[in-house]
Backbone as JSON, one array per atom type, in Angstrom:
{
  "sequence": "MSDITITNLERLKMEVQGIDFDDDVLIVYLMENDLTHNAEYDPTSNTNKKAIYQTAVNVLESLANNPQMMKNYKTEDISITHFHTNLLNRIDDLQKKIRTMENDDMVADNDASFVWIFK",
  "N": [[-13.92, 5.82, -10.98], [-13.5, 5.05, -7.97], [-12.09, 6.41, -4.94], [-10.19, 5.31, -2.68], [-9.25, 5.03, 0.63], [-6.3, 4.02, 2.98], [-5.29, 2.64, 5.86], [-1.71, 2.73, 6.73], [-1.58, 0.38, 8.83], [-3.35, -1.42, 8.09], [-2.84, -1.62, 4.87], [-0.31, -2.96, 5.43], [-1.42, -5.43, 6.66], [-2.46, -6.5, 4.73], [-0.41, -7.17, 3.12], [0.47, -9.47, 4.65], [-1.39, -11.09, 4.24], [-3.42, -13.7, 6.14], [-1.56, -14.12, 8.04], [-1.9, -13.93, 11.79], [-1.51, -11.39, 13.64], [-1.65, -9.64, 16.61], [-2.89, -6.36, 16.56], [-1.22, -4.17, 18.25], [1.18, -5.62, 17.89], [1.66, -5.75, 15.04], [1.78, -2.76, 15.11], [3.69, -2.37, 16.34], [5.69, -2.81, 15.04], [5.59, -0.77, 12.73], [6.25, 1.41, 13.41], [8.87, 0.46, 14.33], [9.94, 0.98, 11.71], [9.87, 3.7, 10.94], [6.74, 4.35, 10.62], [3.24, 5.68, 10.98], [0.31, 4.01, 12.25], [-2.35, 4.75, 11.71], [-2.17, 6.4, 9.79], [-2.72, 7.5, 6.41], [-2.16, 5.57, 3.73], [0.55, 6.44, 1.32], [0.3, 5.38, -1.64], [1.67, 6.22, -4.03], [3.75, 6.77, -3.31], [7.3, 5.46, -3.02], [8.88, 5.53, -1.18], [6.78, 5.37, 0.72], [6.33, 2.78, 0.31], [8.38, 1.26, 0.42], [8.8, 1.19, 3.28], [6.33, -0.01, 4.06], [7.22, -2.82, 2.87], [9.4, -3.48, 3.9], [8.2, -3.44, 6.74], [6.47, -5.63, 6.38], [8.57, -7.37, 6.11], [9.76, -7.86, 8.14], [8.14, -8.57, 10.14], [7.43, -11.36, 8.18], [9.91, -12.69, 8.94], [10.0, -12.31, 11.94], [8.13, -14.5, 12.13], [9.29, -16.62, 10.82], [11.19, -16.98, 12.68], [10.45, -18.46, 14.79], [9.73, -21.26, 15.76], [7.55, -22.2, 16.97], [4.68, -20.65, 16.3], [4.79, -21.52, 14.12], [3.74, -23.72, 14.23], [1.23, -23.48, 13.89], [0.43, -23.2, 11.57], [-0.01, -25.46, 10.37], [-1.34, -27.11, 8.04], [-4.01, -29.98, 6.5], [-2.58, -29.94, 3.8], [-0.27, -28.99, 3.26], [2.75, -29.15, 4.73], [4.64, -28.55, 7.52], [7.28, -27.79, 7.29], [7.5, -27.47, 4.29], [5.55, -24.88, 4.4], [7.71, -22.76, 5.69], [9.79, -22.71, 3.98], [8.12, -21.66, 1.97], [8.13, -19.34, 3.02], [9.98, -18.34, 3.88], [11.28, -17.92, 0.78], [8.95, -15.94, -0.19], [9.99, -13.8, 1.72], [12.59, -13.11, 1.29], [11.8, -12.52, -1.61], [10.55, -10.05, -1.31], [12.26, -8.7, -0.4], [14.13, -8.41, -2.24], [12.82, -6.95, -4.18], [12.54, -4.69, -2.34], [15.07, -3.79, -2.99], [15.41, -2.98, -5.21], [13.88, -0.82, -5.63], [13.35, 2.53, -6.72], [13.73, 5.68, -4.7], [12.2, 8.17, -3.51], [13.3, 10.3, -3.4], [15.08, 10.34, -5.47], [17.05, 12.42, -8.23], [15.11, 13.49, -10.48], [16.29, 13.79, -13.16], [17.94, 12.36, -13.16], [19.12, 9.67, -14.54], [20.69, 7.33, -14.48], [21.65, 4.37, -12.4], [23.46, 3.4, -9.54], [25.75, 1.15, -8.08], [27.48, 0.39, -5.07], [30.56, -1.0, -4.15], [32.31, -2.73, -1.95], [35.39, -3.62, -0.82]],
  "CA": [[-13.47, 5.13, -10.27], [-13.89, 5.96, -6.63], [-10.66, 6.96, -4.25], [-10.11, 4.2, -1.34], [-8.24, 5.33, 1.27], [-6.34, 2.92, 3.72], [-4.09, 2.95, 6.66], [-0.43, 1.51, 7.05], [-1.88, -1.06, 9.21], [-4.5, -1.8, 6.91], [-1.82, -2.01, 3.93], [0.42, -3.7, 6.09], [-2.64, -6.52, 6.62], [-2.75, -6.81, 3.22], [0.89, -7.43, 3.03], [0.87, -10.46, 5.59], [-2.55, -11.53, 4.37], [-3.49, -14.94, 6.28], [-0.79, -14.31, 9.53], [-2.68, -13.14, 12.31], [-0.94, -11.06, 14.6], [-2.14, -8.79, 17.24], [-2.73, -5.54, 15.98], [-0.72, -3.85, 19.04], [2.41, -6.05, 17.53], [2.15, -5.05, 13.98], [1.35, -1.31, 15.33], [5.15, -1.85, 16.99], [6.83, -3.24, 13.83], [5.1, -0.27, 11.86], [6.82, 2.39, 14.27], [9.88, 0.4, 13.92], [10.12, 1.18, 10.5], [8.77, 5.3, 11.08], [5.37, 4.44, 10.09], [2.34, 5.99, 11.54], [-0.07, 3.25, 11.71], [-3.32, 5.49, 11.22], [-1.74, 7.81, 8.59], [-3.03, 7.23, 5.42], [-0.84, 5.32, 3.15], [0.2, 6.87, 0.06], [0.34, 4.1, -3.26], [2.4, 6.66, -5.28], [5.38, 7.23, -2.6], [7.67, 4.65, -3.03], [8.9, 5.34, 0.36], [5.77, 4.66, 1.95], [5.75, 1.32, -0.17], [9.36, 0.34, 0.87], [8.84, 0.79, 4.55], [5.07, -1.45, 4.01], [7.53, -3.69, 2.26], [10.19, -3.93, 4.92], [7.92, -3.85, 7.79], [6.06, -7.16, 6.13], [9.99, -8.3, 6.03], [10.01, -7.81, 9.68], [6.86, -9.72, 10.24], [7.68, -12.57, 8.26], [10.95, -13.13, 9.86], [9.45, -12.89, 13.22], [7.26, -15.89, 12.12], [10.14, -17.64, 10.39], [12.41, -17.22, 13.41], [9.39, -18.99, 15.79], [8.74, -22.6, 15.09], [6.17, -22.31, 18.06], [4.06, -20.13, 15.99], [4.71, -22.46, 12.45], [2.99, -25.11, 14.39], [-0.46, -23.45, 13.79], [-0.17, -22.86, 10.42], [0.2, -26.76, 9.63], [-2.96, -27.74, 7.63], [-3.84, -30.9, 6.07], [-2.2, -29.8, 2.42], [1.17, -28.55, 3.41], [3.72, -29.64, 5.58], [5.86, -27.19, 8.09], [8.66, -27.66, 6.05], [6.82, -26.19, 3.09], [5.61, -23.57, 5.01], [8.89, -22.22, 6.01], [10.48, -22.75, 2.54], [7.68, -20.87, 1.37], [7.81, -18.4, 3.94], [11.17, -17.46, 3.25], [10.94, -17.14, -0.62], [8.56, -14.91, 0.58], [10.88, -12.65, 2.49], [13.48, -12.96, 0.06], [11.05, -11.66, -2.69], [10.45, -8.52, -0.66], [13.93, -7.99, -0.06], [14.22, -7.89, -3.82], [11.92, -5.77, -4.58], [13.08, -3.3, -1.53], [16.17, -3.46, -3.41], [15.05, -2.25, -6.79], [12.47, 0.35, -5.9], [13.96, 3.62, -6.5], [13.8, 6.47, -3.81], [11.14, 9.43, -3.99], [14.08, 11.77, -3.81], [16.15, 10.51, -6.36], [16.76, 13.55, -8.97], [14.63, 13.33, -12.1], [16.62, 13.91, -14.26], [19.56, 11.4, -13.45], [18.66, 8.42, -14.94], [21.77, 6.32, -13.73], [21.99, 3.83, -11.25], [24.9, 3.32, -9.23], [26.21, 0.17, -6.91], [28.51, 0.98, -4.15], [31.07, -2.42, -3.97], [33.4, -2.19, -0.57], [35.85, -4.22, -0.32]],
  "C": [[-13.31, 5.67, -9.04], [-12.3, 5.79, -5.79], [-10.87, 6.1, -3.09], [-8.83, 4.82, -1.2], [-8.24, 4.25, 2.22], [-5.24, 3.33, 4.68], [-2.99, 2.38, 6.45], [-0.64, 0.45, 7.53], [-2.27, -1.69, 8.24], [-3.83, -2.21, 5.6], [-0.84, -2.98, 4.14], [-0.06, -5.22, 6.36], [-2.88, -7.2, 5.21], [-1.47, -7.59, 2.49], [0.97, -9.25, 3.23], [-0.57, -11.13, 5.65], [-2.48, -13.48, 5.06], [-2.44, -15.3, 8.25], [-1.56, -13.4, 10.14], [-1.61, -13.04, 13.38], [-1.47, -9.93, 15.1], [-1.47, -7.28, 16.87], [-1.46, -4.29, 16.75], [1.41, -4.68, 18.7], [2.74, -5.46, 16.45], [2.82, -3.24, 13.96], [3.07, -1.29, 15.49], [6.07, -1.71, 15.58], [6.47, -2.31, 12.62], [6.16, 1.19, 12.24], [8.1, 2.18, 14.3], [10.97, 0.71, 12.69], [9.47, 2.79, 10.09], [7.67, 4.89, 10.25], [4.15, 5.03, 11.2], [1.59, 4.77, 11.53], [-1.66, 3.56, 11.34], [-3.08, 6.69, 10.17], [-2.34, 6.95, 7.72], [-2.02, 6.98, 4.42], [-0.78, 5.68, 1.92], [0.86, 6.01, -1.24], [1.49, 4.75, -3.93], [3.94, 6.75, -4.79], [5.96, 5.68, -2.25], [8.61, 4.77, -1.6], [8.07, 4.63, 0.94], [6.03, 2.51, 1.49], [6.96, 0.66, 0.24], [9.26, 0.22, 2.48], [7.66, -0.06, 5.13], [6.41, -2.71, 3.65], [8.45, -4.55, 3.45], [9.55, -3.67, 6.53], [6.98, -5.37, 7.93], [7.23, -8.09, 5.85], [10.24, -8.6, 7.42], [9.22, -8.96, 10.0], [6.79, -10.82, 10.03], [9.23, -13.48, 8.9], [10.79, -13.01, 11.04], [8.95, -14.45, 13.3], [8.33, -16.84, 12.15], [10.81, -18.04, 11.37], [11.65, -18.07, 15.03], [8.53, -20.1, 15.57], [7.65, -22.78, 16.45], [4.78, -21.63, 17.4], [3.85, -20.65, 14.7], [3.82, -23.35, 12.72], [1.6, -24.48, 14.08], [-0.75, -22.94, 12.69], [-0.25, -24.59, 9.37], [-1.1, -27.03, 9.25], [-2.34, -29.38, 6.65], [-2.85, -31.3, 4.46], [-0.57, -29.43, 2.55], [1.8, -28.64, 4.94], [4.38, -27.86, 6.78], [7.17, -26.78, 7.55], [8.36, -27.05, 4.77], [6.88, -25.07, 3.44], [6.52, -22.95, 5.13], [9.74, -22.34, 4.88], [9.33, -21.42, 1.61], [7.86, -19.04, 1.48], [9.11, -17.72, 3.51], [11.75, -17.3, 1.89], [10.2, -16.25, -0.22], [9.07, -13.28, 0.43], [11.95, -12.47, 1.22], [12.86, -12.65, -1.72], [10.95, -10.67, -2.16], [11.38, -7.91, -0.48], [14.24, -7.2, -1.64], [13.61, -6.87, -4.47], [11.98, -4.28, -3.75], [14.04, -2.82, -2.64], [16.27, -2.35, -4.49], [14.21, -1.24, -6.92], [13.37, 1.52, -5.95], [13.12, 4.4, -5.0], [12.98, 7.54, -4.27], [12.2, 10.71, -3.96], [15.21, 11.56, -4.74], [15.54, 11.43, -7.09], [16.27, 12.78, -10.09], [14.88, 13.36, -13.15], [18.21, 13.0, -14.47], [19.04, 10.05, -13.49], [19.31, 7.57, -14.64], [21.52, 5.89, -12.68], [22.97, 3.26, -10.75], [24.92, 1.98, -8.11], [27.3, 0.4, -6.42], [29.1, -0.81, -4.02], [32.39, -2.09, -3.34], [34.07, -3.83, -0.6], [35.83, -4.85, 1.0]]
}
């Protein structure tokens, strides 16, 4: 098995495949989530994964909030409405994944999960 190393920017591009943003735009999104674009992506770190997923959510939300960009994604077999619905579903899926991932700093001997509910 070969060791493959990729950067945070490359990993983000994997998460938002098929959506073309300039690298400079993606780098800003990464920076906003405390990631360095050319740093090595650590697949064993939940903190790194969460930050990549959150960055992908930000990119997808940006796309979902810009109807002009969505016009570029209309094809013969999918309408803009379907594209937008699928995009929102993808955002929801990523947000659920982020919420359910454990943090790297959780104590190993504490298996309890806590949910705080405030009125």
